[in-house]
Structure formats: structure tokens, C-alpha cells
N, C-alpha and C positions, 0 to 999 in steps of 0.2 A: 504493500498499499503506500509506503514512504516512497518508492520509487515512482510509482505512478502518480502522485501527488506532486513530484517535483518533476516531472515530466511535463507536465500540464500546465506548469506555472514557466517554464522554461520556451515552451512551442513558440509563444509571441515575441520572446526575444528573438529566438531565431528568425521568426518573420521581420522583425525591425535590422536585421546585419543584414539581411537578402534584398531589402528595399532600399536599402543605404546603400551596397554593392551597388545596384542596377542604376541608381541614381549617378554613378559616377563617369566622366566624361568618356572614360576609355571604352566603355563596356557599350557606347551610347552609339560609340563608332564601329561597332562588330555586329553584323546583321547574324539573323539565325542559320542562315545556309552557312557563312564562313564558322559558325562556331559549331554545327554538325559535322562538317568537313573536319573540322581539326579535332573532334571528338573522336570521330571512325579512323585518323590517320595515328591518335593516339592511342586508341584501343588495339590496332593492329601492333603498334611497337610495343604495347605491354604483354600482347601474347606472346612474343618474339624475346621477351628479358629474362632474365634469371627469375625463377620463382623466390629463391631464397634472398635475396638482395631486394625483392619486392616486399618481401614478407618483412625484414629488418627495417625498412624506411616505414612499412606502416605502422609497425609497431612504435616508432619514435613519434608518428604523426600522433597516433592512439594517446601517446602519451602525452603530448604537448598542447594539442587540439581538443578540447569537448567536444562531447556528442555532437551538440546541438548546432555548434561553428564550425564542423567539418564540409558539409555541402557547401556553406559560405567560401571555405577556405580552397575546395575543388576548386569552384568559380573562380576563384581569383587567380591559381596556378592555370585555368583554361586563359582566362584570359591574357595572363604574361605569355603563356605559351603562342597565343595566335599573334602577338603584337611584331614579332619579326616578320612572317609573312605579309601583315596590313602594311606596316611600316615600306616593304619592298614596292606592296602594289602604288602605294601614294608616291615613292619615287618615280616608277614609272607612268604615272599620271603626271607629275610634274615635269616632265624631261618632255611627256608630251605634248604637252600646253604649251613648254619653252619653243620647242620646235614649230608648233603650229603657227604661235606666235612671230618667230623669225620668218618663216614663211610667208604671213601676212604682210610683213614689213617688207621683206623682199620683193612680194610683188605690188605692193604700193609705190615703190621704188620704179619698179620696171614700168608703171602705167604713169609715172612722172616724168618718165625719159622720153616716152611716146606722145605726151603730149606737145603739142606745137608751141615753142616758144612767143611770148609775146615779141613781137617786132618793134624793135627800137625806133624811136623818134627821127625821122629821117633829118639832119642836117645839111642844109642849104649852102648851095655853093659860095664860097667868097666868106663863109662863118670862119672866125677867129674864136683863140681861145686864151683866158686869162688865167693867171697865177696869183693867187692869193695865200700870204705866209700865216694864216690861221686854220685849224682843222679841229680834228676831235677831241684830241687834248685840251681845248680850249671850249669844249662842248658845242662846237658848232655844227649843226645839222644839215640836209640840204633843204627841208622846211621851212629853216629859219632863214637860211640865206638866200631863199628863193623870194621871200616875202623881204626883207632886207633891199634886194635888187631892185623888187618892183617898187617899193615904197622910195628910194633914193632917185632911182632912173626914169620912175614915169611910166613904167612898161607894164605887161602883163606876163601871165606865166606861160604864155605858147611863144613869148619874144627868147624865151630862154630854153636854149636847144639841149643843153646837158650841165649835169652840176655832179662834179666826183669830189667827196671829200675823204681826204686821206689822215693820218694820224697830226702830223704837223702842216699842212697846207692842203689847199683846193683849187679844181680847176672848174673854171665855169665857160662855154660855149656858146656864142651868141653873136649877132651880126657884127660887122667892125665896128658901126658908130655907137653900139649899145656897149660895147667892149672898152673904148673910150671915153665915156663917159664915165661906166665904171671905173676905170682906174683914176679918172679925175675927181671923182667923187669919194671914193672910198679912202684913197690913200693918205695916210695919216690919221684915221677915224679909230677910235677906239671901238673894238670887235672883240666882245668877251673877255675883256682884260689885256687885250694886247695892240698897240698901236700897228694898222696893217700896213702891208707893204703890198703896192698890185703892179702888176706888169704885163705887158704879151708874154704868153709862154711860147717857148721856144720847141715844144712839142706839137 
């Protein structure tokens, strides 16, 4: 009778152990099919193992794990036995996803190469290019320079054929008349903290 009473009180505890175990994140990632397959594999290996060694380990488990915790203990061992296979599948999946991403990027790059390039603005005959000794290092950018040229010279954006900004200097291509105006207007002006030198480019 005492044993029966003890077992009756311990069963809810066993249920709590199993519920807590099943809530673990590791178990959530293992499907029933995966666990069933792993159990079958382990059972097959057990049948071909040394019975005496199995009995020795079984006695140690019996001694150190209470009766009502053994099912949870067995489930925990199964979970850990299934981890390597699951990790290997995860690695294979990540590798496949990485390859798929690389293929997608390569495809996109190939499509870009096939797209027709935007035609550059035609530069009229007789156009000239000026050199300005201010560039990116002084935070000068094409849009800013274009606006300044339009304001200083009284021209439109269409009158500016090309602007190229480098680290320490810039090139602007316009009609010879507008280039001369830019030289006269901008030389000696403060452009982003630098006294500008402007001249016709030799290039």
C-alpha cells in the first residue's frame, strides 16, 4: 500500500517533468518523423551491442535516476542523440540557401550587364572644358556645382554638358563662351572654404 500511495503522488510530478521537457526549444525543432527514425536506428544498434555492457549502464541509470524520471531522461538522451543529424541538415539547408542567394545575385548582375546603358549627353562641337581646383575633399558635388554655375552665369542646366568631380579638382564642359564666363566669375571666389582657381583644361 505505501508503494501504491507513493506512485500515485509521483505521477503528476512526472507529468510536469515531461511538460517542461517538451517546452524546450530543442524539442520543438524535432518532428515526430525525425524522432521515430532515430528511435528505430538506436533500437537496431542496441540489439547488436554487448548485453552485459547495456545491463551495467542500465543499473547505473536505475541507481541515479528515479523511476518516475526515467522516461524524461530517456527522452532527453534521444533529443541529444538526434541533434547532430538535425545540425547537419541545418548546415545543408544554410548552404543551399547561400548558393541560391549567390545565384540570384549573379543573375541580377547578368541582367544589369544586358540592360542598355543610358546614353551620355551629346557634347556639341566647339565645347570647352574648364578646370576648378576644388573637389570632393571640400564636399563639392555635381548638383551643387551645377546650381552655382547656373546662378553665377545666368545659364540653365542644359547649358552644362558635363561635370566630373574628383577628390581635389573638378572639370566642367560647356560652350567656350560659358567657360570663359565661369573663369571670370569663379576665379578667386570662395568655394566651400577654398579660394578657387579656374582655367581652361588642357585635357
